[in-house]
N, CA, C and O atoms as CSV, one atom per row, in Angstrom:
chain,resi,resn,atom,element,x,y,z
A,1,MET,N,N,48.169,43.709,13.168
A,1,MET,CA,C,47.801,42.365,13.575
A,1,MET,C,C,47.206,41.650,12.372
A,1,MET,O,O,46.478,42.255,11.586
A,2,GLY,N,N,47.516,40.347,12.221
A,2,GLY,CA,C,47.029,39.566,11.096
A,2,GLY,C,C,45.603,39.092,11.305
A,2,GLY,O,O,44.958,39.413,12.303
A,3,LEU,N,N,45.134,38.334,10.353
A,3,LEU,CA,C,43.783,37.800,10.428
A,3,LEU,C,C,43.645,36.725,11.488
A,3,LEU,O,O,42.545,36.479,11.984
A,4,TYR,N,N,44.746,36.083,11.841
A,4,TYR,CA,C,44.725,35.035,12.847
A,4,TYR,C,C,45.653,35.410,13.991
A,4,TYR,O,O,46.841,35.090,13.948
A,5,PRO,N,N,45.140,36.078,15.008
A,5,PRO,CA,C,45.975,36.496,16.116
A,5,PRO,C,C,46.707,35.306,16.727
A,5,PRO,O,O,46.129,34.239,16.934
A,6,GLY,N,N,47.981,35.510,17.006
A,6,GLY,CA,C,48.783,34.462,17.603
A,6,GLY,C,C,49.425,33.522,16.612
A,6,GLY,O,O,50.267,32.709,16.994
A,7,CYS,N,N,49.052,33.608,15.352
A,7,CYS,CA,C,49.594,32.708,14.344
A,7,CYS,C,C,50.724,33.336,13.547
A,7,CYS,O,O,51.423,32.629,12.820
A,8,GLU,N,N,50.924,34.634,13.660
A,8,GLU,CA,C,51.901,35.317,12.812
A,8,GLU,C,C,53.295,34.731,12.941
A,8,GLU,O,O,53.941,34.459,11.929
A,9,ALA,N,N,53.769,34.532,14.152
A,9,ALA,CA,C,55.123,34.014,14.346
A,9,ALA,C,C,55.236,32.594,13.809
A,9,ALA,O,O,56.260,32.229,13.231
A,10,SER,N,N,54.199,31.795,13.995
A,10,SER,CA,C,54.235,30.411,13.546
A,10,SER,C,C,54.218,30.311,12.024
A,10,SER,O,O,54.805,29.391,11.455
A,11,LEU,N,N,53.553,31.243,11.370
A,11,LEU,CA,C,53.466,31.198,9.920
A,11,LEU,C,C,54.822,31.412,9.264
A,11,LEU,O,O,55.018,31.024,8.113
A,12,SER,N,N,55.757,32.021,9.977
A,12,SER,CA,C,57.068,32.267,9.404
A,12,SER,C,C,57.912,30.997,9.343
A,12,SER,O,O,58.938,30.976,8.662
A,13,SER,N,N,57.509,29.959,10.028
A,13,SER,CA,C,58.235,28.692,10.011
A,13,SER,C,C,57.617,27.764,8.972
A,13,SER,O,O,56.559,27.185,9.222
A,14,PRO,N,N,58.251,27.609,7.816
A,14,PRO,CA,C,57.644,26.829,6.738
A,14,PRO,C,C,57.456,25.358,7.069
A,14,PRO,O,O,56.558,24.724,6.516
A,15,SER,N,N,58.262,24.799,7.943
A,15,SER,CA,C,58.125,23.384,8.247
A,15,SER,C,C,56.996,23.106,9.243
A,15,SER,O,O,56.538,21.968,9.352
A,16,LEU,N,N,56.549,24.117,9.960
A,16,LEU,CA,C,55.485,23.933,10.936
A,16,LEU,C,C,54.111,23.926,10.272
A,16,LEU,O,O,53.264,23.105,10.625
A,17,TRP,N,N,53.878,24.813,9.332
A,17,TRP,CA,C,52.608,24.899,8.613
A,17,TRP,C,C,52.795,24.282,7.229
A,17,TRP,O,O,53.629,24.731,6.444
A,18,VAL,N,N,52.002,23.240,6.942
A,18,VAL,CA,C,52.162,22.507,5.690
A,18,VAL,C,C,50.828,22.418,4.952
A,18,VAL,O,O,49.768,22.614,5.544
A,19,ASP,N,N,50.891,22.122,3.655
A,19,ASP,CA,C,49.661,22.001,2.871
A,19,ASP,C,C,48.972,20.663,3.167
A,19,ASP,O,O,49.490,19.838,3.920
A,20,THR,N,N,47.814,20.468,2.573
A,20,THR,CA,C,46.996,19.288,2.875
A,20,THR,C,C,47.695,17.992,2.477
A,20,THR,O,O,47.668,17.022,3.234
A,21,LYS,N,N,48.315,17.961,1.311
A,21,LYS,CA,C,49.001,16.736,0.887
A,21,LYS,C,C,50.102,16.362,1.872
A,21,LYS,O,O,50.289,15.187,2.188
A,22,ALA,N,N,50.825,17.358,2.351
A,22,ALA,CA,C,51.923,17.096,3.292
A,22,ALA,C,C,51.395,16.593,4.636
A,22,ALA,O,O,52.003,15.710,5.242
A,23,ILE,N,N,50.274,17.140,5.112
A,23,ILE,CA,C,49.750,16.682,6.414
A,23,ILE,C,C,49.196,15.263,6.290
A,23,ILE,O,O,49.287,14.476,7.232
A,24,LEU,N,N,48.624,14.938,5.134
A,24,LEU,CA,C,48.138,13.575,4.928
A,24,LEU,C,C,49.294,12.583,4.984
A,24,LEU,O,O,49.186,11.527,5.605
A,25,ARG,N,N,50.399,12.929,4.332
A,25,ARG,CA,C,51.590,12.061,4.375
A,25,ARG,C,C,52.156,11.994,5.792
A,25,ARG,O,O,52.491,10.916,6.284
A,26,HIS,N,N,52.257,13.144,6.438
A,26,HIS,CA,C,52.823,13.211,7.794
A,26,HIS,C,C,52.021,12.361,8.780
A,26,HIS,O,O,52.598,11.638,9.591
A,27,LEU,N,N,50.695,12.449,8.710
A,27,LEU,CA,C,49.842,11.716,9.639
A,27,LEU,C,C,49.530,10.298,9.176
A,27,LEU,O,O,49.006,9.492,9.944
A,28,SER,N,N,49.852,9.992,7.920
A,28,SER,CA,C,49.555,8.677,7.324
A,28,SER,C,C,48.070,8.356,7.394
A,28,SER,O,O,47.671,7.273,7.821
A,29,ILE,N,N,47.249,9.333,6.960
A,29,ILE,CA,C,45.806,9.148,6.930
A,29,ILE,C,C,45.285,9.529,5.556
A,29,ILE,O,O,45.990,10.161,4.769
A,30,SER,N,N,44.049,9.144,5.271
A,30,SER,CA,C,43.420,9.481,3.996
A,30,SER,C,C,42.749,10.845,4.081
A,30,SER,O,O,42.566,11.396,5.166
A,31,ARG,N,N,42.392,11.371,2.939
A,31,ARG,CA,C,41.673,12.651,2.884
A,31,ARG,C,C,40.321,12.522,3.590
A,31,ARG,O,O,39.884,13.443,4.279
A,32,ALA,N,N,39.668,11.380,3.414
A,32,ALA,CA,C,38.369,11.156,4.058
A,32,ALA,C,C,38.504,11.191,5.582
A,32,ALA,O,O,37.645,11.738,6.274
A,33,THR,N,N,39.572,10.613,6.093
A,33,THR,CA,C,39.806,10.628,7.544
A,33,THR,C,C,40.069,12.045,8.026
A,33,THR,O,O,39.557,12.455,9.068
A,34,LEU,N,N,40.865,12.795,7.271
A,34,LEU,CA,C,41.137,14.183,7.638
A,34,LEU,C,C,39.846,15.001,7.661
A,34,LEU,O,O,39.623,15.786,8.582
A,35,ASP,N,N,39.002,14.817,6.654
A,35,ASP,CA,C,37.717,15.521,6.611
A,35,ASP,C,C,36.832,15.130,7.789
A,35,ASP,O,O,36.161,15.982,8.371
A,36,ARG,N,N,36.828,13.846,8.143
A,36,ARG,CA,C,36.023,13.382,9.279
A,36,ARG,C,C,36.524,13.993,10.589
A,36,ARG,O,O,35.723,14.384,11.438
A,37,LEU,N,N,37.838,14.077,10.754
A,37,LEU,CA,C,38.405,14.686,11.966
A,37,LEU,C,C,38.012,16.153,12.076
A,37,LEU,O,O,37.772,16.646,13.179
A,38,ARG,N,N,37.942,16.856,10.951
A,38,ARG,CA,C,37.484,18.249,10.962
A,38,ARG,C,C,36.013,18.318,11.342
A,38,ARG,O,O,35.630,19.120,12.195
A,39,GLN,N,N,35.187,17.489,10.720
A,39,GLN,CA,C,33.744,17.517,10.970
A,39,GLN,C,C,33.405,17.149,12.414
A,39,GLN,O,O,32.451,17.677,12.985
A,40,GLU,N,N,34.182,16.250,12.998
A,40,GLU,CA,C,33.932,15.823,14.382
A,40,GLU,C,C,34.509,16.797,15.403
A,40,GLU,O,O,34.280,16.639,16.602
A,41,GLY,N,N,35.258,17.808,14.940
A,41,GLY,CA,C,35.803,18.803,15.847
A,41,GLY,C,C,37.106,18.416,16.512
A,41,GLY,O,O,37.555,19.093,17.436
A,42,VAL,N,N,37.724,17.329,16.051
A,42,VAL,CA,C,39.025,16.932,16.592
A,42,VAL,C,C,40.082,17.933,16.134
A,42,VAL,O,O,40.949,18.332,16.911
A,43,LEU,N,N,40.003,18.334,14.872
A,43,LEU,CA,C,40.893,19.353,14.315
A,43,LEU,C,C,40.078,20.619,14.104
A,43,LEU,O,O,39.081,20.614,13.383
A,44,VAL,N,N,40.506,21.695,14.733
A,44,VAL,CA,C,39.727,22.932,14.802
A,44,VAL,C,C,40.399,24.038,13.987
A,44,VAL,O,O,41.614,24.229,14.045
A,45,GLU,N,N,39.570,24.762,13.225
A,45,GLU,CA,C,40.083,25.888,12.429
A,45,GLU,C,C,40.706,26.941,13.346
A,45,GLU,O,O,40.227,27.171,14.456
A,46,LYS,N,N,41.747,27.559,12.884
A,46,LYS,CA,C,42.536,28.591,13.568
A,46,LYS,C,C,43.380,28.022,14.707
A,46,LYS,O,O,44.123,28.761,15.354
A,47,ARG,N,N,43.274,26.737,14.954
A,47,ARG,CA,C,44.161,26.083,15.918
A,47,ARG,C,C,45.020,25.044,15.199
A,47,ARG,O,O,46.249,25.082,15.265
A,48,HIS,N,N,44.356,24.122,14.517
A,48,HIS,CA,C,45.063,23.061,13.817
A,48,HIS,C,C,45.264,23.377,12.337
A,48,HIS,O,O,46.201,22.884,11.709
A,49,TYR,N,N,44.390,24.189,11.797
A,49,TYR,CA,C,44.513,24.567,10.387
A,49,TYR,C,C,43.964,25.964,10.175
A,49,TYR,O,O,43.139,26.457,10.945
A,50,ILE,N,N,44.444,26.587,9.110
A,50,ILE,CA,C,43.963,27.911,8.711
A,50,ILE,C,C,43.755,27.913,7.206
A,50,ILE,O,O,44.348,27.114,6.482
A,51,LYS,N,N,42.913,28.811,6.750
A,51,LYS,CA,C,42.744,28.999,5.314
A,51,LYS,C,C,43.906,29.827,4.783
A,51,LYS,O,O,44.267,30.851,5.363
A,52,LYS,N,N,44.481,29.380,3.689
A,52,LYS,CA,C,45.578,30.128,3.079
A,52,LYS,C,C,45.077,31.488,2.606
A,52,LYS,O,O,45.787,32.487,2.719
A,53,ASN,N,N,43.867,31.527,2.081
A,53,ASN,CA,C,43.218,32.774,1.669
A,53,ASN,C,C,41.874,32.841,2.389
A,53,ASN,O,O,40.904,32.241,1.926
A,54,PRO,N,N,41.795,33.557,3.512
A,54,PRO,CA,C,40.579,33.574,4.334
A,54,PRO,C,C,39.332,34.098,3.629
A,54,PRO,O,O,38.221,33.823,4.081
A,55,THR,N,N,39.480,34.835,2.547
A,55,THR,CA,C,38.310,35.391,1.870
A,55,THR,C,C,37.765,34.481,0.777
A,55,THR,O,O,36.696,34.756,0.232
A,56,ALA,N,N,38.465,33.414,0.447
A,56,ALA,CA,C,38.020,32.497,-0.605
A,56,ALA,C,C,36.853,31.647,-0.105
A,56,ALA,O,O,36.810,31.248,1.059
A,57,MET,N,N,35.913,31.379,-1.005
A,57,MET,CA,C,34.765,30.537,-0.646
A,57,MET,C,C,35.222,29.124,-0.296
A,57,MET,O,O,34.851,28.588,0.748
A,58,ARG,N,N,36.020,28.530,-1.162
A,58,ARG,CA,C,36.565,27.194,-0.917
A,58,ARG,C,C,38.001,27.369,-0.449
A,58,ARG,O,O,38.819,28.000,-1.119
A,59,GLY,N,N,38.281,26.816,0.677
A,59,GLY,CA,C,39.579,27.062,1.269
A,59,GLY,C,C,40.671,26.108,0.823
A,59,GLY,O,O,40.445,24.915,0.617
A,60,VAL,N,N,41.851,26.665,0.684
A,60,VAL,CA,C,43.077,25.889,0.607
A,60,VAL,C,C,43.685,26.036,1.991
A,60,VAL,O,O,43.962,27.147,2.442
A,61,PHE,N,N,43.893,24.907,2.663
A,61,PHE,CA,C,44.282,24.958,4.056
A,61,PHE,C,C,45.771,24.752,4.261
A,61,PHE,O,O,46.443,24.074,3.483
A,62,LEU,N,N,46.263,25.357,5.329
A,62,LEU,CA,C,47.595,25.087,5.855
A,62,LEU,C,C,47.391,24.455,7.220
A,62,LEU,O,O,46.542,24.895,7.995
A,63,TRP,N,N,48.170,23.428,7.513
A,63,TRP,CA,C,47.990,22.635,8.724
A,63,TRP,C,C,49.209,22.758,9.625
A,63,TRP,O,O,50.346,22.740,9.153
A,64,ASN,N,N,48.967,22.883,10.915
A,64,ASN,CA,C,50.042,22.948,11.889
A,64,ASN,C,C,50.387,21.515,12.303
A,64,ASN,O,O,49.601,20.843,12.971
A,65,ARG,N,N,51.564,21.063,11.898
A,65,ARG,CA,C,51.957,19.665,12.140
A,65,ARG,C,C,51.995,19.321,13.622
A,65,ARG,O,O,51.480,18.277,14.023
A,66,GLN,N,N,52.594,20.179,14.446
A,66,GLN,CA,C,52.694,19.891,15.883
A,66,GLN,C,C,51.327,19.804,16.541
A,66,GLN,O,O,51.064,18.885,17.316
A,67,ARG,N,N,50.469,20.745,16.239
A,67,ARG,CA,C,49.145,20.760,16.871
A,67,ARG,C,C,48.294,19.580,16.415
A,67,ARG,O,O,47.515,19.037,17.199
A,68,CYS,N,N,48.438,19.179,15.150
A,68,CYS,CA,C,47.710,18.004,14.661
A,68,CYS,C,C,48.227,16.750,15.351
A,68,CYS,O,O,47.444,15.885,15.742
A,69,ASP,N,N,49.542,16.651,15.500
A,69,ASP,CA,C,50.116,15.513,16.231
A,69,ASP,C,C,49.574,15.442,17.655
A,69,ASP,O,O,49.189,14.374,18.131
A,70,LEU,N,N,49.548,16.590,18.327
A,70,LEU,CA,C,49.037,16.622,19.698
A,70,LEU,C,C,47.566,16.228,19.761
A,70,LEU,O,O,47.160,15.485,20.655
A,71,ALA,N,N,46.768,16.721,18.820
A,71,ALA,CA,C,45.335,16.416,18.809
A,71,ALA,C,C,45.082,14.923,18.603
A,71,ALA,O,O,44.097,14.376,19.097
A,72,LEU,N,N,45.980,14.278,17.872
A,72,LEU,CA,C,45.821,12.848,17.600
A,72,LEU,C,C,46.679,11.984,18.523
A,72,LEU,O,O,46.884,10.797,18.268
A,73,ASP,N,N,47.180,12.597,19.603
A,73,ASP,CA,C,48.000,11.896,20.618
A,73,ASP,C,C,49.185,11.175,20.006
A,73,ASP,O,O,49.469,10.024,20.335
A,74,ARG,N,N,49.875,11.869,19.109
A,74,ARG,CA,C,51.031,11.258,18.465
A,74,ARG,C,C,52.349,11.736,19.071
A,74,ARG,O,O,53.421,11.287,18.665
A,75,ILE,N,N,52.271,12.629,20.025
A,75,ILE,CA,C,53.506,13.110,20.676
A,75,ILE,C,C,53.481,12.662,22.125
A,75,ILE,O,O,54.414,12.948,22.876
């Protein structure tokens, strides 16, 4: 089992999980807005985003496009 139970199958789909620059373009929002959505709990770790390297102090995140769309009522 991986570090994020339930995410293994989804991680194999490269178009579903994207880096931060790609999610900013996809959602048409700024980095500040993305950070605010995380801080306010609209986007939740291990649901909407995961750390690419979970042991790193500063995370490089991968974002689930579908789940972010749903959280922002875009679907």
